[in-house]
N, C-alpha and C positions, 0 to 999 in steps of 0.2 A: 324017249329021252326027251328031257326037257330043256328048253333053251333059256340060258341065263342072259337076261338083259341088264346093262348097267347104264345108268345116266353119266354123262361125261359131259365135260366143259371143253372150251376152245383152247384152254391155256398151253396145250402141246402142240397147236397147228403152227406152221411157219408161213412165211409170206408167199412160197410156193403152192402150198395147199389152198390159199385163197385165189392164188392166180390161176388155178386149174379150175375152181368153183366158178370164177368169173368168166371163164372161157366157155364151160358148160352153159351158162346162164345167157351170154351172148348169143351162143348157138339156139338155144331155145327160143329167145326174141326173134333172131332170124328166120326161124321156121315159122313162127307165127306169123310175122309179117310177109313172108312169102306166100303162106297159106292164103292170106287175106287178099294180096297183091293178084294171085291166080284164081281167086273165087274157089278154093278146094277146102276140105275141112281139115280140122286140126285135132289129131287124136291126143288124149290125156287119159291116165289111170287114176280114177279115185276109189278109194275104199276097196282096192281089189279089183275093181271092174274097169273095163275099157268104156271110153266115152268118146264118140266122135262129135266136135263143135263145128258149127257153121262161121263164116269168118265175123258175123256179127256178134258171136257169142264169146269171142276170145278175149274183150277188154279187160275183164276182171283179172284173167292169169297175167296178160301183158303188164297190167299195174302191178301186181305181186312181183313179177319178175324186174321190173324197173326199180322197185323199192329194194329188193335184194341186191341188185347191182349197185347201188348207190351206197349201201351198207358195206358191200365187198369193196367198193373203192376206198371208201373211208378207213377200213381195217388195213388195206394194204399200203396206204400212205401212212398210216400210224406206224405199222410195222418197219415200214422202209425208214421212216425217220428215227425209229429207236436203234437199228443196226447201222445206219449211216450209209447203207448201200441203196442205190436204185435201180439195181439190174433186173431184168426180167429173165424168163425161162431160157436157156442156151445162151446167154450174154457172159462175157468174160470181161474183167477189167483190162484195160490197156497196159502193157509191160514197158 
């Protein structure tokens, strides 16, 4: 069986999708910072292989996550501005 891979763009994603991605990014950043604080290794997967990073080796990964977080925050603000709503997950407008 051959897998069909298609390129796609972000045009069909909604603000909630970006909020979920932001939460995952924040979780990864928190895990890196905890690993550094407690002096433990941080495990990543690269090219299908598991790699264990010492606390002093995580800086490039952390910078990449911070850049991605900034991009997500901009995109969320843009989408919330377009729709006129600023609700986050599980929030409802007052009646």
